[in-house]
C-alpha positions as CSV (number, residue, x, y, z in Angstrom):
1,M,2.6,27.1,5.7
2,Y,3.8,23.6,6.8
3,T,6.0,22.5,4.3
4,L,6.6,18.6,3.4
5,N,9.8,17.5,1.9
6,R,7.4,16.4,-1.1
7,I,3.8,15.8,-2.0
8,F,4.8,12.9,-3.7
9,D,3.8,8.9,-2.9
10,Y,7.0,6.4,-2.9
11,A,7.8,3.2,-4.9
12,S,5.3,0.6,-5.5
13,R,6.7,-2.4,-3.3
14,E,5.7,-6.2,-4.5
15,T,4.4,-8.1,-1.6
16,L,4.1,-11.8,-2.2
17,I,1.2,-13.6,-0.5
18,G,0.6,-17.6,-0.2
19,I,-2.4,-18.7,-1.4
20,T,-1.6,-22.4,-1.2
21,I,-1.3,-24.3,1.8
22,G,0.4,-27.5,0.9
23,G,-1.8,-30.7,2.2
24,I,-4.5,-29.1,3.3
25,L,-6.1,-26.2,1.5
26,T,-5.3,-25.3,-2.3
27,I,-7.3,-22.4,-3.7
28,G,-4.3,-20.9,-5.9
29,T,-6.6,-20.2,-9.2
30,A,-6.7,-16.8,-10.5
31,F,-10.2,-16.9,-10.5
32,I,-10.7,-17.1,-7.3
33,I,-8.7,-14.6,-6.0
34,Y,-9.5,-12.1,-8.4
35,Y,-13.1,-12.3,-7.2
36,L,-11.6,-12.2,-3.3
37,Q,-10.0,-9.2,-4.7
38,K,-12.9,-7.6,-6.2
39,R,-15.3,-8.3,-3.5
40,Y,-13.3,-7.2,-0.4
41,S,-11.9,-3.9,-2.1
42,K,-9.9,-1.4,0.0
43,K,-13.4,1.0,0.1
44,Q,-15.3,-1.9,1.6
45,S,-15.9,-2.0,5.5
46,K,-15.6,-4.9,8.1
47,K,-17.1,-8.3,7.2
48,T,-18.8,-10.4,9.7
49,D,-18.3,-14.7,9.6
50,K,-21.5,-14.8,7.7
51,Q,-20.4,-12.7,4.9
52,Y,-17.3,-14.3,5.0
53,N,-19.0,-18.0,4.5
54,D,-21.5,-16.1,1.8
55,L,-18.5,-15.2,-0.4
56,I,-17.5,-18.8,-0.6
57,I,-21.0,-19.6,-1.5
58,E,-21.1,-17.3,-4.1
59,I,-17.8,-18.5,-5.8
60,K,-19.6,-21.4,-6.5
61,K,-22.2,-20.0,-8.4
62,I,-19.9,-17.9,-10.3
63,Q,-17.6,-20.4,-11.7
64,P,-17.5,-20.5,-15.2
65,K,-19.5,-23.1,-17.1
66,D,-16.0,-24.8,-18.6
67,A,-14.3,-24.8,-14.9
68,S,-11.7,-27.2,-14.9
69,D,-11.6,-30.7,-12.6
70,E,-9.0,-28.6,-10.5
71,L,-11.2,-25.8,-9.9
72,K,-14.1,-27.4,-9.0
73,K,-12.2,-29.4,-6.2
74,E,-11.3,-26.3,-4.7
75,V,-14.7,-24.8,-4.7
76,R,-15.6,-28.2,-3.2
77,I,-12.7,-27.5,-0.6
78,A,-14.1,-24.2,-0.1
79,E,-17.8,-25.4,0.6
80,E,-16.3,-27.9,2.8
81,S,-14.8,-25.5,5.0
82,I,-18.1,-23.7,5.8
83,I,-19.9,-26.9,7.0
84,N,-16.8,-27.4,9.4
85,P,-16.5,-23.9,10.3
86,K,-13.1,-24.8,12.5
87,T,-11.0,-26.6,10.2
88,A,-7.9,-25.0,8.9
89,N,-9.1,-24.8,5.9
90,S,-11.8,-22.5,7.4
91,F,-9.2,-20.3,9.5
92,F,-7.3,-20.0,6.4
93,L,-10.3,-18.4,4.2
94,K,-11.2,-15.9,6.6
95,A,-7.8,-14.5,7.2
96,Y,-7.0,-14.2,3.8
97,A,-10.3,-12.6,2.9
98,A,-9.9,-10.4,6.5
99,Q,-6.1,-9.5,4.9
100,I,-6.7,-8.3,1.5
101,S,-9.8,-6.4,3.0
102,K,-7.6,-4.6,5.1
103,N,-9.4,-6.2,8.6
104,Y,-6.1,-7.2,9.9
105,D,-6.8,-8.1,13.4
106,I,-9.2,-10.4,11.6
107,A,-6.8,-11.9,9.5
108,I,-3.8,-12.2,11.9
109,E,-6.7,-13.9,14.6
110,N,-7.5,-16.6,12.1
111,Y,-4.1,-17.3,10.5
112,K,-3.1,-17.9,14.3
113,N,-6.3,-20.6,14.6
114,V,-4.9,-22.1,11.5
115,L,-1.1,-22.7,13.4
116,K,-2.9,-23.5,16.4
117,L,-4.4,-26.7,14.1
118,V,-1.2,-27.2,11.9
119,P,1.6,-25.7,13.4
120,D,3.9,-26.1,10.6
121,T,2.2,-24.2,8.2
122,Y,4.5,-22.1,6.1
123,L,2.3,-20.1,4.3
124,A,0.4,-18.9,7.2
125,Y,3.4,-17.7,8.8
126,N,4.2,-15.7,5.6
127,N,0.8,-14.1,5.3
128,M,0.5,-13.3,8.8
129,G,3.7,-11.5,8.6
130,N,2.8,-9.3,5.4
131,T,-0.7,-8.6,7.6
132,Y,1.7,-7.4,10.4
133,C,3.6,-5.2,7.6
134,E,0.6,-3.6,6.8
135,K,0.0,-2.9,10.4
136,Q,3.5,-1.3,10.2
137,N,4.7,-3.9,13.3
138,Y,7.8,-4.4,11.1
139,D,9.5,-6.8,13.8
140,K,6.6,-9.2,14.5
141,A,6.5,-9.0,10.7
142,I,10.0,-10.2,10.5
143,E,9.7,-12.9,13.2
144,C,7.1,-14.5,11.3
145,F,9.2,-14.7,8.0
146,E,11.8,-16.3,9.9
147,T,10.3,-18.8,11.1
148,A,8.2,-19.4,7.3
149,I,11.9,-19.8,6.1
150,K,12.8,-22.1,8.5
151,L,9.9,-24.1,7.3
152,E,10.4,-23.7,4.0
153,P,14.6,-22.6,3.2
154,N,14.2,-22.7,-0.2
155,D,11.0,-20.9,-1.3
156,C,11.5,-17.2,-2.3
157,M,8.6,-15.7,-1.1
158,A,9.2,-14.7,2.6
159,Y,12.5,-13.5,1.8
160,N,11.1,-11.3,-0.7
161,N,8.5,-10.4,1.9
162,M,11.0,-10.1,4.8
163,G,13.2,-7.9,2.0
164,S,9.9,-5.6,2.4
165,A,9.8,-5.4,6.4
166,Y,13.4,-3.8,6.6
167,C,12.4,-1.6,3.9
168,G,9.4,-0.5,6.7
169,K,12.6,-0.7,9.3
170,Q,14.4,1.8,7.0
171,D,17.2,-0.6,7.1
172,Y,17.7,-1.0,3.0
173,D,20.9,-2.9,3.2
174,K,19.6,-5.7,5.0
175,A,16.3,-5.5,2.8
176,I,18.7,-5.7,-0.6
177,E,20.5,-8.9,1.1
178,C,16.8,-10.4,1.3
179,F,15.5,-9.5,-2.1
180,K,18.6,-11.0,-3.6
181,K,18.7,-14.0,-1.7
182,S,14.9,-14.1,-3.4
183,I,16.2,-13.9,-6.7
184,Q,18.7,-16.6,-6.0
185,L,16.0,-18.9,-5.3
186,K,14.2,-17.9,-8.3
187,P,15.3,-15.5,-10.3
188,D,12.2,-14.6,-13.2
189,I,10.1,-13.0,-10.3
190,A,9.9,-9.3,-11.9
191,G,8.5,-7.4,-8.8
192,V,11.2,-8.7,-7.0
193,Y,13.9,-6.8,-9.1
194,C,11.8,-3.8,-9.0
195,N,11.7,-3.9,-4.9
196,I,15.4,-4.3,-5.1
197,G,15.4,-0.9,-7.5
198,D,13.4,0.6,-4.1
199,A,15.7,-0.1,-1.9
200,Y,18.4,1.2,-3.9
201,N,16.5,4.2,-5.0
202,Q,15.4,4.7,-0.8
203,K,19.5,5.0,-0.4
204,Q,19.6,7.9,-3.2
205,D,21.9,4.9,-5.3
206,Y,19.9,6.3,-8.4
207,G,22.1,4.1,-11.1
208,K,21.8,0.9,-9.2
209,A,17.6,1.3,-8.9
210,L,17.6,2.2,-12.5
211,E,19.7,-0.8,-13.4
212,Y,17.1,-3.1,-11.2
213,Y,14.0,-1.8,-12.8
214,D,15.2,-2.5,-16.3
215,K,15.8,-5.8,-15.7
216,A,12.0,-5.8,-14.2
217,I,10.7,-4.2,-17.6
218,E,12.6,-6.9,-18.9
219,L,10.8,-9.6,-17.4
220,K,7.8,-7.8,-17.7
221,P,7.8,-5.3,-20.6
222,D,4.1,-4.3,-19.3
223,Y,5.1,-3.6,-15.7
224,A,3.6,-0.6,-14.7
225,E,4.8,-0.4,-11.3
226,A,8.5,-0.8,-12.3
227,Y,7.9,2.6,-15.1
228,F,6.4,4.2,-12.0
229,N,9.1,3.7,-9.8
230,M,11.4,4.7,-12.5
231,G,9.7,7.9,-12.5
232,N,10.2,8.1,-9.1
233,T,13.9,7.5,-9.3
234,Y,14.1,10.5,-11.8
235,Y,11.8,12.5,-9.6
236,G,15.0,11.7,-6.9
237,K,17.3,13.0,-9.4
238,Q,15.5,16.2,-10.2
239,D,14.9,15.3,-13.5
240,Y,11.5,15.9,-13.7
241,D,10.5,15.8,-17.7
242,K,12.2,12.1,-17.6
243,A,9.9,11.3,-14.5
244,L,6.9,12.7,-16.4
245,E,8.2,10.5,-19.1
246,Y,7.9,7.2,-17.2
247,Y,4.9,8.0,-15.1
248,D,2.9,8.4,-18.3
249,K,4.5,5.1,-19.5
250,A,2.9,3.8,-16.3
251,I,-0.2,5.4,-17.0
252,K,-0.8,4.3,-20.4
253,I,-0.4,0.6,-18.9
254,K,-2.7,1.4,-16.3
255,P,-5.0,4.0,-16.6
256,E,-6.3,3.9,-13.1
257,F,-2.6,4.7,-11.7
258,E,-3.4,6.8,-9.1
259,K,-0.1,7.4,-7.7
260,A,1.4,8.1,-10.6
261,Y,-1.5,11.4,-11.2
262,N,-0.2,12.0,-7.7
263,N,3.5,12.2,-8.9
264,I,2.6,13.9,-11.8
265,G,0.8,16.8,-9.9
266,S,3.6,17.0,-7.4
267,I,5.9,17.8,-10.3
268,Y,3.5,20.6,-11.5
269,Y,3.6,21.9,-8.3
270,N,7.5,22.4,-8.0
271,K,7.8,23.5,-11.1
272,K,5.3,26.0,-9.8
273,D,2.2,25.3,-12.7
274,Y,-0.3,25.2,-9.9
275,N,-3.0,24.6,-12.6
276,K,-1.8,21.9,-13.7
277,A,-1.0,20.1,-10.5
278,I,-4.3,20.8,-9.6
279,E,-5.8,19.2,-12.7
280,Y,-3.8,15.9,-11.9
281,L,-4.4,15.8,-7.8
282,G,-8.4,15.6,-8.6
283,K,-7.1,13.1,-11.0
284,T,-6.4,11.4,-7.9
285,I,-9.1,12.1,-6.1
286,I,-11.4,10.5,-8.9
287,L,-9.5,7.8,-9.1
288,N,-9.6,7.0,-5.0
289,P,-11.4,9.2,-3.1
290,Y,-10.6,7.7,0.0
291,D,-7.3,8.9,0.2
292,A,-6.6,12.2,3.0
293,V,-3.3,12.7,1.1
294,A,-4.8,13.3,-1.9
295,Y,-7.0,16.2,-0.2
296,Y,-4.3,17.4,1.7
297,N,-1.9,17.8,-1.2
298,M,-4.9,19.6,-3.2
299,G,-5.3,21.8,-0.5
300,Y,-1.3,22.6,-0.2
301,A,-1.3,23.3,-4.0
302,Y,-4.6,26.0,-3.5
303,F,-2.5,27.7,-1.1
304,S,0.3,28.4,-3.5
305,K,-2.6,30.1,-5.3
306,Q,-3.8,31.9,-2.4
307,D,-7.1,30.5,-2.7
308,Y,-7.5,29.8,1.2
309,N,-11.1,28.9,1.1
310,K,-10.2,25.9,-1.0
311,V,-7.3,25.3,1.2
312,I,-9.7,24.8,4.1
313,E,-12.1,22.7,2.1
314,F,-9.9,20.3,1.0
315,C,-7.9,20.4,4.2
316,K,-11.7,19.5,6.2
317,K,-11.8,16.8,3.5
318,A,-8.4,15.1,4.8
319,I,-9.5,15.5,8.1
320,E,-12.4,13.7,7.8
321,L,-10.8,11.1,6.1
322,K,-8.0,10.7,9.0
323,P,-8.6,12.1,12.1
324,D,-5.7,13.0,13.0
325,F,-3.6,14.2,10.4
326,A,-1.6,17.2,12.3
327,Q,-0.7,18.8,8.7
328,A,-4.0,19.1,7.4
329,Y,-4.8,20.7,10.7
330,F,-2.2,23.3,10.3
331,N,-2.5,24.1,6.8
332,M,-6.4,24.9,7.6
333,G,-4.8,27.2,10.9
334,N,-2.4,29.1,8.7
335,A,-5.5,29.7,5.9
336,Y,-7.7,30.9,8.9
337,G,-5.0,32.8,9.9
338,I,-4.4,34.4,6.7
339,S,-8.0,35.1,6.2
340,G,-7.9,36.9,9.2
341,N,-10.0,33.9,11.4
342,I,-7.3,34.2,14.2
343,E,-9.6,32.3,16.8
344,K,-10.1,29.4,14.5
345,A,-6.5,29.4,13.0
346,I,-5.1,28.8,16.3
347,E,-7.7,26.4,17.6
348,C,-6.6,24.3,14.4
349,I,-2.8,24.9,15.0
350,K,-3.5,23.7,19.0
351,T,-4.9,20.5,17.5
352,A,-1.7,20.0,15.1
353,A,0.3,20.6,17.9
354,E,-2.0,17.8,20.3
355,L,-1.1,15.3,17.3
356,G,2.5,15.1,17.5
357,D,3.1,17.9,15.0
358,E,6.6,19.9,15.7
359,E,5.9,22.9,13.8
360,S,2.8,23.3,15.5
361,L,4.0,23.1,18.6
362,Q,7.3,25.7,17.8
363,W,4.4,28.3,16.3
364,L,2.1,28.2,19.3
365,K,5.2,29.0,21.1
366,K,6.2,32.0,20.0
367,R,3.0,33.4,19.2
368,C,0.6,32.2,22.3
369,L,2.5,30.9,24.9
């Protein structure tokens, strides 16, 4: 059986996304941003330019009757960007909508269009850096953040986001340096303290991690992500009861916190309470039925119960959602092998090896080559 170090979701890290462009665009109200996020959720597919424009039109239709003059002004700016689709305003709106709907190539293209028209747009560089982070192109992201910092050296946002990029590169000392610079500039953002805690957590400096998570919660007592990350720290210390306590706190604040349910499932798996593990992993899937790893984890738990038909069922679902999921192929191959279907077992494990899974390759060398 393929063994992961943990079936586990790591710390929830805060990224600061710029939604205000100095003199060319103001779209900073919580109302508009909430609507964009609701409409362009992670479960939705790619949107056409027409649909982006339709979105802006709908914003006007649903604006509250008691909308402030500032909000009305912002909606007018959004409408004007439709009439003049080649303006920096329009490109920025399209980029932002694409970014939060995870259409990262479209987002980058439109942020670049903003910069062609207004080369010194700090937030375009910041947001484009965040988008490169999502694509795991951390070097490009850092380039964007460095340019943003040159344009606005006293703004905390790009320093924080550059810290997240360094976390992606696993350069945690550099990440901590960036995060600390961010809080020097603006010491009251709970999310940045949480990010420092995350970096220390990855360094296995659990005392420092807890110190910064406590500071985040002091600033924001209902901060579910900070409680979740504290749970992760205690998980790393193998203090599973304490970890469960903090995951439960996170869920009380944020009942739909899928990662917390996943990690509770992981703890029960480590405690060899496989039924409880399956119960909590099932809640993860209910909250996010598009998470391939959650299905893989469920199959992993069923493997320990020796229910190999269930292993195959959940691995197939994981692969349907993530066709290059090598570990799922390997576990499915093992389940087929134990069930007596050697042909299917070898087929699955060969696929896993072709996808770059080293353990699958070693398995094939020992048994088939």
